[in-house]
ZANU-996679 format. One record per residue: x, y, z of N, C-alpha, C in turn; residue in three letters. Coordinates in pm, whole numbers, plus 50000, padded with zeros to 5 digits. Each point is the difference from the previous one (the first is absolute). Example, Ala and Ser with C-alpha at 12.3 -4.5 7.8 and 13.67 -1.06 7.14 Angstrom:
BEGIN
513194943150780499115011950000500905012050000Ala 499655010549928500825011950006499235010950073Ser 
***
This chain:
BEGIN
520205000247878498844995350070500244985450042Met 499424996350112500224986750055499294989349917Asn 500514987950010499484988949923498574996350041Asn 499695000950130498664996350046498945009449944Ile 500315012749986499035009349943499864998049850Leu 501044995049934499874996649858499084988249981Asn 500034990450093499174988149987498555002850036Gln 499775007050108498645002050049499415013149948Ile 500745010650006499525012949955499445008350114Gly 500245012849995499555009250106498485001350000Ile 499374997949883498545001349992499294989750087Glu 500564988050009499384989650082500095003450149Asn 501105006150041500125004450140498985011050030Tyr 499845009149907499025010750019498594994250007Ile 499684990649912498684993849998499734992550130Phe 500974992350048499844992750126499825009550117Leu 500765010850000499905009750108498645006950000Ser 499475003249884498675006149991498934990450049Val 500114987349964499034990050046500054998750152Ile 501194999150057500144998950145499455012350071Leu 500275011749945499515012350062498485000649995Phe 499404995849889498535000049989499384989950096Cys 500634988450018499504990450098500045006150140Ile 501075007250031500095006650129498945010750020Gly 499745007849895498975010450009498624993850023Ile 499684989549926498714993450020499884994150139Phe 501104994750054499984994650135499755010750104Gly 500585011749981499795010950096498585005449990Val 499475001149879498695006249981498834990950035Leu 500144987049976498834991350010500024990350118Tyr 501094998650070500034990750113499765007650130Arg 499384993450096499665006250128500864995050114Arg 500884990549976500874994750104501295008150002Asn 500415004350118501185008750011501284992849960Ala 500104987150027501214992549961500094999049848Ile 498874997849933500004999649854500385013649943Ile 499565010650063500365013549955501515002050013Val 500584995750113501465001050016500734991949894Phe 499504988049972500644991749897499895006549863Met 498895006449972499825006849871500955011949987Ser 500205007250108500975011149998501404994749975Ile 500334988650059501324994049976500164995549855Glu 498934994949940500064996149858500265012349914Ile 499345011150033500225012449925501445004850015Met 500534999250121501385004250024500984991149925Leu 499734987049996500894991049927499925002149850Asn 498855004249949499905003349857500895011849965Ala 499995010050086500865011849977501474996150013Val 500324991650097501384995450017500474992149879Asn 499104992049941500354992649879500365009449887Leu 499245010949985500325009849896501335006950026Leu 500255003350128501295006250033501174991049960Phe 499904987350033501094990749968500124998049850Val 498884998949931500044998049854500625011949929Ala 499585012150036500575011849935501445002550043Phe 500324996350123501385001250045500914990749919Ser 499534988049974500784990649919500045004649855Thr 498915005449951499935004649862500985011449975Tyr 500105009150096500915011549985501384997450058His 500234988050050501284995850057500465009850109Gln 499085002850091500275009050110499454993550127Asp 500785000150106499614993050123499165008550094Ala 499705012449966499255008650091498604994750026Gln 499344994649899498674994450019500014988050093Gly 501024991749991500104988450086500285003950144Gln 500785010450020500255004950135498725005850059Val 499235007149919498745005550047499044988750039Phe 499984989249924499154988550032500414993950133Val 501294999350025500494994650128499445008050117Phe 500085013149994499495008450108498464999650005Phe 499374999149885498554999249996499514987250067Ser 500694988949980499614987450063500235000450151Met 501035006950043500245001450144498885008250065Ala 499595010749936498905008150053498704992149998Val 499774992049895498794991949991499954989550110Ala 501134994250034500044990250108499655006550133Ala 500515011950024499665007150123498535003850002Ala 499475004049885498595003649991499104988150030Glu 500364988449951499204988050025500054996250148Val 501165001050060500124996750142499145009150086Ala 500045012949974499195009550076498524998149971Val 499654998149873498604998149963499404987550061Gly 500744989150000499484987750060499895001350151Leu 500925007150063499895002350144498755008150033Ala 499705009949918498795007950020498764991449980Ile 500024991549897498844991349975499794990050113Leu 501074994850059499864990750112499375007050120Val 500425012250026499425007250114498545003749973Ser 499655003349876498605002849967499174987350012Ile 500554988649957499264987550012499764996250146Phe 500985002750086499814997250143498885008450058Lys 499865012549956498995008950055498624998049940Asn 499934997949869498684999649936499594986149955Ser 500924990749987499664986549958499884998249850Gly 500305010449923499904999249855501025009449937Ser 500434996549878500925008849928499395004549868Ile 498694999349991499305004649880500095015249991Ser 500135005049880500105014449979498725007050046Ile 498864993449980498735006250040499915002150151Asp 500524990650078499965001750146501065009850048Thr 501045002049921501035009750040499515014349986Leu 498985002449919499455013549986499335004650128Lys 499564990650083499345003350126500975004850108Asn 501314998749975501005003950100500285014950001Leu 499405007449908500215014549997499435006350126Lys 500745009650052499605006250126499115011249981Gly 
***
């Protein structure tokens, strides 16, 4: 096992990841701003990526780290597309609040 996991311990990584994921869930459930919702989803994704890297290091296997690399690439593309959609919605409606986006249903 690696020296860094001996010093810090896998339990602390799990605890930090759970805290980050819960912060992301609360942000998605209780905030009405679309940008805050996107940021909360990114926090949740980073919590999962932290667990992948921690367990990958714990088991001395690089597969988790490779998965995190591809996950971050997909997340970057998702943010670019999501922000482009939000900019176009803001141009049309003047607001990016989740409540006003419900009115866009056809």
